C-alpha positions in Angstrom: 91.7 -96.4 -187.5 88.0 -95.6 -187.9 87.9 -93.5 -191.1 84.4 -94.3 -192.3 81.2 -95.3 -190.6 78.2 -97.3 -191.9 74.8 -96.9 -190.2 72.3 -99.5 -191.1 68.7 -98.5 -190.4 65.2 -100.1 -190.7 63.4 -96.8 -189.8 62.3 -98.0 -186.4 62.6 -96.0 -183.1 65.6 -98.1 -182.1 67.3 -97.5 -185.5 66.7 -93.7 -185.1 68.6 -93.8 -181.8 71.4 -95.5 -183.7 71.2 -92.9 -186.4 71.6 -90.1 -183.9 74.5 -91.8 -182.1 76.3 -92.6 -185.4 75.9 -89.0 -186.6 77.4 -87.7 -183.4 80.3 -90.1 -183.5 81.0 -89.3 -187.2 81.1 -85.6 -186.3 83.5 -86.3 -183.4 85.8 -88.4 -185.6 85.5 -86.2 -188.7 84.5 -89.4 -190.6 82.1 -89.7 -193.5 78.8 -91.5 -192.7 77.0 -93.8 -195.0 73.4 -94.9 -194.4 72.2 -98.3 -195.7 68.6 -99.5 -195.6 67.6 -102.8 -197.1 64.4 -103.7 -198.7 63.9 -107.3 -197.8 62.2 -109.6 -200.3 60.8 -111.9 -197.6 57.9 -109.5 -196.8 56.2 -109.8 -200.2 56.8 -113.5 -200.2 55.2 -113.9 -196.8 52.0 -112.3 -198.2 51.6 -114.8 -201.0 48.4 -116.9 -200.8 48.7 -119.4 -203.7 46.6 -122.5 -203.0 44.7 -120.8 -200.2 41.1 -119.7 -200.2 41.8 -116.0 -199.9 39.4 -113.8 -202.0 41.3 -111.8 -204.6 39.8 -108.6 -203.2 41.4 -109.2 -199.9 45.0 -109.8 -201.2 47.5 -107.0 -201.1 48.7 -106.2 -204.7 52.5 -106.7 -205.0 52.9 -103.3 -206.6 51.4 -101.7 -203.4 53.9 -103.5 -201.2 56.7 -102.5 -203.5 55.7 -98.8 -203.5 55.4 -98.7 -199.8 58.8 -100.4 -199.3 60.5 -98.0 -201.7 58.9 -94.9 -200.1 59.8 -96.1 -196.6 63.4 -96.7 -197.6 63.7 -93.2 -199.2 62.2 -91.6 -196.1 64.8 -93.4 -193.9 67.6 -92.0 -196.1 66.2 -88.5 -196.0 65.9 -88.6 -192.2 69.5 -89.8 -191.8 70.7 -87.2 -194.3 69.0 -84.4 -192.4 70.8 -85.5 -189.1 74.1 -85.5 -191.0 73.4 -82.1 -192.5 72.7 -80.6 -189.1 75.9 -82.0 -187.7 78.0 -81.0 -190.7 78.9 -84.6 -191.5 79.8 -85.9 -195.0 76.9 -88.2 -195.9 75.9 -90.8 -198.5 73.0 -93.3 -198.7 72.3 -96.5 -200.3 69.1 -98.6 -200.7 69.7 -102.3 -201.3 67.6 -105.4 -201.7 68.0 -108.9 -200.3 68.8 -110.3 -196.9 69.5 -107.4 -194.5 72.2 -109.3 -192.5 74.2 -110.2 -195.6 73.9 -106.9 -197.3 74.9 -104.9 -194.2 77.9 -107.1 -193.6 79.0 -107.1 -197.2 78.8 -103.3 -197.7 80.4 -102.7 -194.4 83.4 -104.9 -195.5 83.7 -102.9 -198.7 83.2 -99.3 -197.5 83.4 -98.9 -193.7 85.6 -99.4 -190.7 82.7 -99.5 -188.2 79.1 -100.8 -188.6 76.5 -99.2 -186.4 73.0 -100.7 -185.7 70.2 -100.1 -183.3 70.0 -102.8 -180.6 66.2 -102.9 -181.0 64.9 -103.2 -184.6 61.4 -102.8 -186.0 60.1 -106.0 -184.3 61.6 -105.1 -180.9 58.3 -105.5 -179.1 58.1 -109.1 -180.1 61.6 -110.0 -178.8 61.4 -108.8 -175.2 65.0 -108.6 -174.0 66.7 -110.2 -177.1 68.7 -108.0 -179.5 67.2 -107.5 -182.9 67.6 -110.5 -185.2 69.3 -108.4 -187.9 71.9 -107.2 -185.3 72.6 -110.8 -184.3 73.0 -111.8 -187.9 75.4 -108.9 -188.6 77.5 -109.6 -185.6 77.8 -113.2 -186.8 78.7 -112.3 -190.4 80.6 -109.1 -190.2 84.4 -108.9 -190.3 84.3 -105.3 -189.1 83.7 -104.0 -185.6 80.0 -103.7 -184.8 78.5 -101.0 -182.6 75.1 -101.7 -181.0 73.2 -98.7 -179.8 70.3 -99.1 -177.3 67.6 -96.5 -176.9 68.8 -93.7 -174.7 72.5 -94.3 -175.3 74.6 -91.0 -175.3 78.0 -90.3 -176.7 79.0 -88.6 -173.5 81.2 -90.0 -170.7 84.3 -92.3 -170.5 85.0 -95.2 -172.7 85.0 -98.6 -170.9 87.3 -101.4 -172.2 86.5 -104.9 -171.0 89.8 -106.7 -171.2 90.6 -110.4 -170.8 93.8 -110.5 -173.0 92.0 -112.5 -175.7 92.8 -111.8 -179.4 89.5 -109.9 -179.6 90.2 -107.9 -176.4 93.6 -106.9 -177.8 91.9 -105.4 -180.9 89.3 -103.8 -178.6 92.1 -102.2 -176.6 93.4 -100.3 -179.6 89.8 -99.3 -180.7 88.9 -98.1 -177.2 92.1 -96.0 -177.0 91.4 -94.5 -180.4 87.8 -93.7 -179.5 88.7 -92.2 -176.1 91.4 -90.0 -177.7 89.4 -88.8 -180.6 86.2 -88.0 -178.6 88.1 -86.4 -175.8 87.2 -88.8 -173.0 89.1 -90.9 -170.4 89.5 -94.7 -170.8 88.5 -97.1 -168.0 90.0 -100.6 -168.1 87.9 -103.4 -166.6 89.2 -106.9 -165.7 87.8 -109.7 -163.6 89.8 -109.7 -160.3 88.6 -112.8 -158.5 92.1 -114.1 -159.1 94.3 -111.3 -158.0 97.5 -112.4 -159.8 95.7 -112.9 -163.1 94.0 -109.5 -162.7 97.3 -107.7 -162.1 98.8 -109.5 -165.1 95.9 -108.4 -167.3 96.0 -104.8 -166.2 99.8 -104.9 -167.0 99.2 -106.4 -170.4 96.5 -103.8 -171.2 98.8 -101.0 -170.3 101.6 -102.5 -172.5 99.2 -102.6 -175.4 98.0 -99.1 -174.9 101.5 -97.7 -174.5 102.3 -94.1 -173.7 99.2 -92.0 -174.1 97.8 -88.7 -173.1 94.4 -90.3 -172.5 93.6 -90.6 -168.8 93.5 -94.2 -167.8 91.6 -95.7 -164.9 91.4 -99.3 -163.6 88.1 -101.0 -162.7 87.6 -104.5 -161.4 85.1 -107.0 -160.0 85.8 -109.3 -157.1 82.6 -111.2 -157.0 79.8 -112.2 -159.4 79.7 -112.5 -163.2 81.7 -110.0 -165.2 78.9 -109.3 -167.7 76.6 -108.4 -164.8 79.2 -106.1 -163.3 79.7 -104.4 -166.7 76.0 -103.7 -166.9 75.9 -102.4 -163.4 78.8 -100.2 -164.0 77.3 -98.8 -167.2 74.1 -97.9 -165.3 76.1 -96.1 -162.6 78.8 -94.3 -164.8 77.0 -93.5 -168.1 79.8 -94.6 -170.3 79.9 -93.4 -174.0 80.6 -96.9 -175.1 81.7 -100.3 -173.8 84.4 -101.9 -176.0 85.0 -105.6 -175.9 86.0 -108.6 -177.9 83.2 -110.5 -179.6 84.6 -113.7 -178.2 86.8 -114.5 -175.2 90.0 -116.5 -174.8 88.2 -119.9 -174.8 84.6 -120.7 -175.6 84.5 -123.2 -172.7 86.3 -121.9 -169.7 87.4 -118.3 -170.0 86.0 -114.9 -169.1 84.1 -112.9 -171.8 82.9 -115.8 -173.8 80.6 -115.1 -176.7 77.7 -115.6 -174.3 79.0 -112.9 -171.9 79.5 -110.5 -174.8 75.9 -111.3 -175.9 74.6 -110.7 -172.3 76.3 -107.3 -172.1 75.1 -106.4 -175.6 71.5 -107.4 -174.6 71.4 -105.5 -171.2 73.8 -102.6 -171.1 72.3 -99.1 -171.3 75.4 -97.9 -173.1 76.4 -98.6 -176.7 78.5 -101.7 -177.0 81.3 -102.1 -179.6 82.2 -105.7 -180.4 85.8 -106.0 -181.8 87.0 -108.9 -183.9 
């Protein structure tokens, strides 16, 4: 059960989209929201110039960098707090130091059931179509579900479950049903149907996992092409609230929804993507 949510923010426009989405989700779930922003030590270190012919007057004083980082972190927390106040969401904030990936994953393990990050961080313009490096690191390190929010994502519309009967997909099924029920939306189940018999078996297994429910269920399938491409196409057409899927598939060599397919969906879908593990 999602009882507490952690939003990790670096203050970027992409992070603000995630702050808004996480606040809406916390309000829908009646869950407390914690905001974490991390002051990374690598920035001051990258500005050191020992052994280089840099005139002292052109060097940035460490105390100036420190003051800016602190002021920026406090401003991020104030912005998130105001969003939570407007939505009537219980809120807390923490400013940490160190490696962002590690601190987010660690705090999430201690205090949250769901970690939320913007898909595009403060250096998004330099990464083209790649997810933010912090997001990639958190997905790799975290032992909690991670929700990636792209710019423009809205918490409005059905929940889409991508199901391949892998261990991660089974966890995703329960999370998807919980989200659909608690935000008052229908649940769409997607499987790869190029093999009709296997597709029917996976739909049947998904229904067994979900059990008796008042949530409206719909079946979606793809007969041609790559499943990750189909998921992205569907999310453009249907405007899902969130796509829920396992972080890894049944096999990292042969099966549908490999880590690479999850990464492709995470990278390209216009909807928020929740990776279960």
